[in-house]
N, C-alpha and C positions, 0 to 999 in steps of 0.2 A: 621367377627368379628375382632376386633383389638387385635393383639398379641404383645408380647414384641419384641423390635427391634432385640434382640440377638437371637430370635427363628425364624427358617424358617417359612414363611407364611403358609405352609401347615400344620404346627402343631397347635393343639388346646389346650388352657390352661384350666385345670380343677381344681376346688377347692373342697376339701372334707370338711365334717362338722367340723373336728378338725382344719381347717385352712390350711392344707397341700396343696400346689400348685404343679402342675406338667404339663409338656407339652407332648402331645400324638399325634401320627399320626391320621389322620381323620377317619381311618377305625377301630380305637379302640372302644370297647363297654364297658358299665358298668361292664359286666361279666369279661372282661379282667382285669379291675381294681381290681375286687374282687379276681381273681386268683393271681394277683401280690401281694396281701396282704397275703392270705392264702387259701389253698384248702378247709379248713373247712368253711370259709366265702363264698367261691364260691358255695359250696353245699347248703348253707343256703339262698342264694339270691333268692328272689321271683320276684322282679321288681326293678326299680330305679326311683328316683325322680330327674329331671333335671330342674333347674330354676323354681321349684314349680309344675311341671307337671309330672304326673305318666306315665312312659314309660316302654316298654319291656327292659329286661336286655341285650338282644342281638342286639339292634339297635345301629348303629354306631354314634359316635359323629358328624360326617359329616352330617348325616340326621337330627340330633336334634339341632345342633348349629344354633342360629340366628345371625344377623349381628350387635348386640349391643356390646358396649364396655364391657370389663371385662371378667373374666373367667366363664365357665359353673359351676354352683353350683350343685354338685352331691351328692346324698344321696343314699346309697344302702339299699334297703328294705328287711327285713327278716320277718319271721312269728311273731316276737315281735312287729313289727310296725303296728298300727291300719290300715293304708292305704293298707297294703298287703292283708287283708282279702277280700276287694272288688275285687282285681285282681284275687284272687283264685276263688271267686264265679262267676265272669264273665267267667272264663275258665271252671268252672263246668257247666255253662249253655251250652257251646259248647259241652262238653262231653255228657251231657244229650241229646242234639239234635242229636248228632252222634248216640247214642244208639237207639233213636226213629227211625232214618232212617234205621238202621240195622234191626229193628224188624218189621217195617211196610212199606208197599209199597205206592208210590205216595204221599210222604210227601212234602208239600210246607212250607218253613221256612218264618217266619215273623221277629219278633224282640226278643232278649233275654237279657235284661238288668239285673243289680243287683237291689235289693231292700234293705230296712233297715235290714231285717232279713235273706236275702238269695238271690234268683234269680228266674226268670221264663223265659219260652220261649213260644211264640205263634206259633201254628202249624195249618195248614190246612191238615187234613187227614181223610179218610173215617172211620177208626176205631174209635169208641167212647171210649175215655180213661176213666177208672174208677180207684178207689183205688185198685181194684183187680189186675190191671196191674203193680202196683208199684214193687212187688218183682221181676218180670221178667225184668223190666226196670233197677232196681238197680243191678241185677246180670250182665246185659250186661255192665253197667257202670263200675263195678268192673273189668271186663275183659279189658276194655279200659285203666283204671288206672294202672292195673298191667303191661301193655306193656310199660308204661312210654314214649310214643312217644312225640316228641317235638312239640311245637306250632311254626310254621314257617310263618313268615310274608312276603308278597310280594305285590307290587303295580303295577297297569297297567293303561293305559289311559282309559278314561270313556267309549268310544265305545267298547274297548276290554273287559272291565268289563261287559258291557251289554251282549256281545256275550257269555262270559263265563257263566254268570248266565242263559242265555237262553239254552246253551248246557247242563247245569245241571238240566234243567226243573224247575228252581226256578222262576216262573212267578211273585211272589210277590216282589222278589228282583229286577227283571227287571223293574217292574212298579215303584219301589222306585227310581231306578237309573234315570228313565225318568222324574220323577216328583220331589221328595224330594231332589235329588242330581243333579239336572240339571245344577247347577252352579259349580260343581266340575270337574276339568280337569283330576285328577288322583284319583283313589280309591284303598283302601287297602283291602287285603284278608288275612285270616289265614287258613293254611292247617295243619291238624293233621291226618296223615294216609290218608285214602280215603276221609276224610271229608274236604270240602272247604266251607268257609263262608265269605260273605262280612261283614267286621267289622273294626272299628277304633282301637280296642284293648284298653288297653294293655292286655297281657296274661302272665301266668306263664311260666317258661322254658319248663316244661313237665308235663303231667297229673299225674305223680307219686307224685307230691307235695300235691295232694288232699288225705288227710288221713281219712276223714269222710264225708260222703254225704248221704242225705236222701231225698226222694220225700215226699212232704208235702200235697199237695192238687191239685185238678184240677177244672177249672172253664171255663165258656164261655167267649169269648171276641170278638172284632171286629177289622178288619184291620184298623190301625191308629185311633182306638177309635171311628170310625164313625158307629153309631148304624144302619144306613141304608146300610152299606157296607157289605163286606164279613164276614161271621161268622167263627170264629176260636176257637181253644181249647187252653187254657192257663194252662201249667203245672208248678207248683211251687215246688221249692226245696231249700235246704240249704246245706252248706258245711263249713267245718272247717279244721284247720291244725292238730287238735287233737280230738280223740274220746271222751275224757273227756269233752271237750268244747261242743261237740254235745250233749252229755248226759245232761249237765247242761242247754243247750238251750232248749232241749225237756222238761225238768222238768219245766223250766220257762214257757213254753207254757201251760203245764198242770195246773200250778199254776194260770196262767192268766185266764184259763177257769173256775177255781174254784172261781175266783174273778170277773167274768163277771158282770158288773154293770147292764146289762139287766136282768140277773137271780136274782141277789141280790135285784134289784129295785122292782121286782115283789114279791119276797119272803117276803120282809120287808115293802111293801106298800109305796114305796118312789115316784114312778112315773109310768105313763102309757102312751103308744102310741097306739091309737086305729085307725085302718084304716077308721072307720066311721067318725072320726074327721078329719083325714088326715095324711098321712105318713110324718114323720119328724116333727110333731107338738106335743110337749111334754105337757102332763097333769101332773101337780105337785099335787100329792096326799098329804093329810094332813101332814104325817110324812116328806116327802121330802120337802114340803113347809116350815116346821119348820127349816130344815137345811138351805134352801135358805134365809129365813128371818134372821137367825143368821149371815150368811155371809154378807148379805146386810147391816144389822144394824151395824155390826163390821166395815165395810169399810166406811159406811156413817159417823159414828161418827169420824173416823180417818180423813176423808177428811175435814169435817167441822173444825176440830181442826187445819188443815194445810192450812186454808185459801181458801178452795174451796166453790163455791156457787152452790146450786142445781138448775137445770132447767128441764123442761119437753118439749118434742116436739111430734108432731102427728105421727101416724104410716104410713101416706102417705104424699107425696109431689108432686108438679108439675114436670113433666118430664124435663122441661126447667132448673130447679134447678140442676138436676143430670147431665144434659148436660153441664152446666157450670162447675160443679165439676169434670167431666170426668168419673163418674161412669156409665153414659149412653152416648153413646152406647158401650164404650170400654168393659164393662163387661155384656153386654146385655144377653149373653147366660146363665149366672148364676143368672139372675133376673127373677121375674115373669113378665108376659106380662103387658104392660101399661093398665090402666083403662081409659076408654073414657066416657065423658059425652054424646057423640053422639053414637047412636046404630050402626052407620056405621064406626066409628073410627077404630075399630079393623080390619075391612076388609081392609081399606086403609093402615093400618100399615103392615098387612101381605102382601099386594100387593107390597108395597115398599121393603119389605125384599126379596121377590121373585125376584124382579128386581135386587136387589143388588147381589143376589146369581146366577143370570142368569138362573133362573129356571121357566121362564114364557113363554109359547108358545103364538103365535099370537092369536090362537083361545081362549085360556084362558083369554088373555088380553081383547079381545072383550067382553067376558062374564062379566068381572069385570067392564068394562065401563058401560055396560047395567045395571048391578046390582046397581051400584052407582046412576044411574039416577032414578032407581026405588025408591031409598031412598031419592030422591030429591037433590042429590049432583051433581052439575054441575062443570065440570073441563074443561073450554074452552081453557086453555093453555096446556092441555095434548095432545101431538101429538104422535100417535103410531110410527111415522117414526123417532122421535127424539131419542137421545142416552138415555141409561138407567139412567145416572146421571141426565139429564135434566128432564126426566119423574119423577124421585124420588124427584127432587126439587119441582115439582108441588104438588105431594102428601104430601110431608113434609110441604109445605107452608100451605096446608089446615089443617093439624094436628095442626100446631102452632096457627092457628086462633081459635081452639077449645080447651077446657080444656082436658088435659091429665095428669093423675096421675100415680104414681108408688108406690107400696109397698116399704116402706123405706128400702134400702139396707145398708145404713150407716147413722150414726147420724151427721157426720161432717158438711154437708151442712147446716143443721138446726142450728147448733151452730154458724156457720159463720153468719147467718142472725140474730141470737140473739146478737152477737157482733155488727152487723151493724145496729141494731134497733135504736140506738141513738148515738150522737157524743161521741167520746172517747178521753180522754187526757192521756198523758204519765204518769200522776200522778195515774191513775187507773190501770196501768199495773204493774205486770202481772195480768191478769184476768183469773181465773181458774174456768171453768164451768164443772159440772159433772152431769151425768144422767145414771140411769139404764134403758137404752133404748132398746126396742125390735126391731130387724131388721129382714128382710126376704130374704132368698136366695133360688133360685129354684135349689137345689142340685138334681143330678140324683138319681133315686130310688135305683140303685145298690150301691150308695156311702153312703146312710144313715146308721147310726150305733147308735141306742139308743139315748143317750144324747150327744154322742161325735160328731155326725154329724147330724145336724137337719136343718129344713127349717125355723124355727122361733127361733131366739136366742137372749138372752138378754145380751148386752155388758155392763160391768161396765165402761162406756165410760167417758172420760174427755178430754177437749181441753183447752190448756193453750195458751193465746194470750199474747205475751211479746215483748219487744224490742230486738234488736240484741245483746245488751250488757247483757241482762238477760238470754240468751239462755243457757249458760254453767251452771249457778247456777240452773235454773229450770230443765234442763235435769238431772243434778246430783240428784236433789230432787226426781224426778220421779223414778230414778233407786233405790234410797234408799227406797222409798215407796213400790216398787215391792218386794224388798228384805224383808221388814218388813212383808208384807202380806204372802209371802211364808213361812217365819220363823214361823208365827203365827199358821200355820197348820202343822208344823214339816217338811216342805219340804226344807231341807237345802243342798241337793245335786243337784246343778244346774250349768250350764255354760251359757254364753251369746253368741248368734249368731248375729254378726253385718251384717245385710243384705244390700248389696250395689246394685247399678244398673249395668246392663250389658251394657258396652259402645257400643256394637255392635247391641243392640236392639232398636227398635223404639217405644216400648210400654210405655215409660216414658214421662211425660209432664214436661215442665219447661226448663229454660236455663241451659246450662252446668255449668255456673258460680255458679248458685244457688246450683246445685247438688254438686259441688266440695266443696262449703262452708259448706253445710249440712253434707256431709260425713266426712269432716275434723273435724267438731265440735263434732260429735258423737264419732269418733275414739279417740279424745283427752280426752273426759270425761271418756270413758271406760279405757283408759290407766292410767289415774290418779286415777281411783277408785280401782285399784288393782284386779278387777274381771277377772277371766279366760274367754277370749272370742276368737272367731275365725271369720274370715271374709268370707262371702259367696256372691260373685258377682252374680247378676241376681235374687236375692231373695227380693229386695226392693219392697215396694209398688209403684204404678205407679206415686205417687206424691212426694215420698221422701224416704230416707233411714230409717232403723229401727233397734232397738235392741230387739231381741226376747229371752226370757228366756226359755232355754231347761232344763226341770226338770226331774230328775231321781226318779222313785218311789222305794218302798221298795223291789221290785223283779227285779230291774235293767232296767226297760223300760224307754224310754225317751219320754217326752211329751212337746209340745210347748204350753206354757201357757201365762204368761204376756208378753206384748209388749209395747215399747215406740218408737214413730215415730216422726221424725223432718221434718217439712214441710214449705218450702218457697213458694210453688206453689199455694196452695188453697187460701191463702190471696191475691195473685196476681190475680187469676182467678175471685175471688169475689170482687175485688177492695176494700179490707178492709183498713181502714185508722185510724190513731189516730193523735191527734195534739201534736207535740213534744215541747220540751223546747224552741226551736227556733221559735215557733208559726207557723211552717210549717207542712204540711201533710206528714206522714211517713207510711210505710207499716209494720204491725206487723209480727212477726214470730209465727208459730203455732206448738204446740207440742201435738200429740195425745198419750194417754196412757190408758192402760187397764190392771191392775194387774191380774185380773182373766182371761182376754181374753173374755170368755163368761161364764155366770153363769151356763149354762147347761153343757158345756164341763168340767168346773172346778169341778162341783159337781160330774159328772160321773167319773172323774179321782179320786176324793177323795173316792168315794164308793169303787173303785177297790184298791186304795192304802191302805185304812183302812179295806178292806174286809167287809164293812158295819158296822164295830165296831168304830163309831165315837168317838173322844175325848169328854170329858164332855161338853165343851162349845158349841160344834156343835150338840150334840146328840138330836134327836127328842123326846126321852123319857129318862130323866136323872135319875129318881128314881121311882121305883114301890113299893107301900105299899102292903105287903102280910099279911093279917090277918090269924091267926092260925085256926080260925073257924068262923062260922057266928056270934058267940057271940062277936067277936072283930070287927065286921064291922063298928059299930058306931065310935069306937076309930080310926079305920083305916081311915075313912072319915075325922075325925077331924085332924088327922096328915097330910093327903093329902092337906087339905085346908091350913094348916100352911105352908107346903112346897111351895104350889102355891103362897101364899101371899108373900113369900120370893123371888119370881121370879124364882123358879125351875119348870121344866116341870115334873110334877108328876101325877101318875095315881094310881088307886086301883085295885088289882086283886080280884074281888068279886065272882069269880067262886068257885064252890065246890071243894072238894078234899083235899089231904094232902099238907102241906106246902112244902114238898120236890118236889112235882110235880110243884108247883108254882115257886119255885126257878129255877127248870130246864127250865121251859117255859121262865122265864125272861132272863136266860142265852142265850137261843136260840134266843130270840128277841133282844139280844145285848143291854139290858138295863144296864146302867153304875152301878147303885147301887140298892139294895133292902133293904127295911125297914120292918123287920119282927116284927109284933106286936101281943100280946096276953094279957091275963088278968094281967100278971105281969108288962108288959110295961105300960098298961093303968093305973095301980095303982100308978106307980112311975113317969109317964109322960115321959117315955123314948121310944127309939126304939132300936131294935137289927139290927145294920147296917151291910150289907153284900156288898162287893165289887166284881164286875164282874171279876176283875183281881186277887185280893189278897184274896178273900174269906171272911170268917167271921171276922169282926172287933170288935165284942162284943157290949154290950149294952151301951148306952150313952143318955144323955138328947137330946131331939129333937133339941133344940137351938144349942147345940154343934155340932150336925151332920150338921145342916144347915150352920153354920159358916165354917165348913170344906169343904162342897161342894161348897159354894159360893167362897171360896178362890181358889179352883181348877178351877172354871169357870173364875174368874177374872184374874188368871195367864195364862189362855189359855194353860193349861198343856196338853202336848201330852205324856201320861205316857207309852203307849205301842202301837206299830204298829204290827198288826198280821203278823208275818213273815212266808214266805213259805219256803219249803225245798230248793228252788233255789234262796233264797234272796241274797246269796253271789255271785251268778253267774251274770255276767254283760258282755254282748258281744255286740259290735257295729261294724258296717261296713260302709265303704264309697263307694258310687257308682262311682267308678273311671273309668269304661269303659262302652261302650254301642255299640250296633249295630248302623250302619248308620241309 
């Protein structure tokens, strides 16, 4: 790096957050800087951030300095910094692994990363771990923490690293060095006492920084996520700097269990998932469907008022269309298998995939050739002696000559062809198309989760086709729309994640120039909007950057809901054009946006956020009429008709029993209002209105009650969110470290 001419070249210039500049010898560490400020600060330091990267507090500036101009930007991290919690948890994963190796023989280590709420480590060991083992494991962990042994980092050449792991009988690490890390010349390890692990880091100075730790659960897993590979055991845990934070987090988990949308959905008749229908395929029951209709009608009305046009597209499309868009084959593993018009098409497709994965023996190849001939498929250009790529070309050519369809994984390609269906002029732009379109993803069975992770999901999808000059205004409008939608359901605690491409990855399509343009445009709009946002490299869609709304619910959990994406690539891939003011052809820019994200996930999140007690405008049953006795049934039915005619979702409780029991049932069913009617109300044309939240509101004319309820619906009032004991607790972590 370049240093001041007056400073010896061996010195390194360091800049602190307050702007203080200093020159330090290359062997200086962030911890040395902390000690030079105060001993108290040094005792508090967990890790450091240098030029935006989280590192160990004991690494030298010589190791961490790059060759760019300017000083190193140094920030000392303490327990008050959100980034420090991820470092703590990553170190806690090592401590847990060390305890497991002390307690059980023949343990082979896999990986131990942090998660949003804690950490896990995958092990291969003979003993089958259960929750009954947790007290013993936690007791051993406490012994390790009490010793406060430091985490010591060292690096060795790759061959030496392989030998070290072999000497430690860590065969999974050896395999990873040979395969996943084959391009690394030097590898780093961390030692803590007798425990040594291959790891990038960073870590806390010593285990004594861990003040609260708990084992959470155990599950099965597989080496590197390959279900055909080696079976492992995954042990989950969490850790904090303070026991109170752990207690709050555990209460949050208990509150989340009480709000589980799968339990509430069944209890209140909102949705069902039946294995006879198919895992991950949601059946919307009448009450849940009423919530969905309310959401869709609300958004549809808003979109129409903002200049959007409704469109519809089929649930399937030709594979070639998704090859053009890039959804196939890039994301083939998460899609259902293609549908073929020919009965032999599936076999040729599987044949091609086996060649691609180099999983086809010569004997099996001969059998497939014979089977194809049985079905009347002649492949004269297929030569068993040819390369796999050339053989796949022959098979793929046959498939292209026959109809192949795919269950729709995305609506975007269909909307591109709607735009392309006729000539377009710049005078027609921006063109805003929207659709509540159902798409299909072949999610793994173990990843399915009620309405939150499904195989058939309905996106509140829209695509805006505009000129380059219109991008900023249109993107700004979509951000405002998403904020409007979230505010309408009382979700006002959110931040925006600007998801950018990873410049070192090859998964993205399009030119670097287009990517730079798109990312710059999004960043500029967000900066001008005043929204709190952070940048996340590597999280962009394969065709463009996006702004994801990360919403916090009433008990502090974070959800990724609405998204807005800017795309210069799909218009290029589909050769979309409009006639410009200069009478020449121009390429439009495409904006993808979905304020809900998916109706299923959004509804599932709302069930948990409201604990099933929806605000009036979303409620599937807004008011229930409760007759005092059978003598009042006729008047109750008349009141119900009057309420329904006014647009309210009303029912009558015509069961026998006392009215107190009916009130209790309505409360348990989370009905917003109750209208108690008896002879007195029938005589005066009134109802005794009761609020689920505020209780008895007294008698009033039915028309007055209707006006009151209609106003609450029109205002989309969110009068109360059922709070849990842990509502004030909010803990987030950053996954700042990982095993190699």
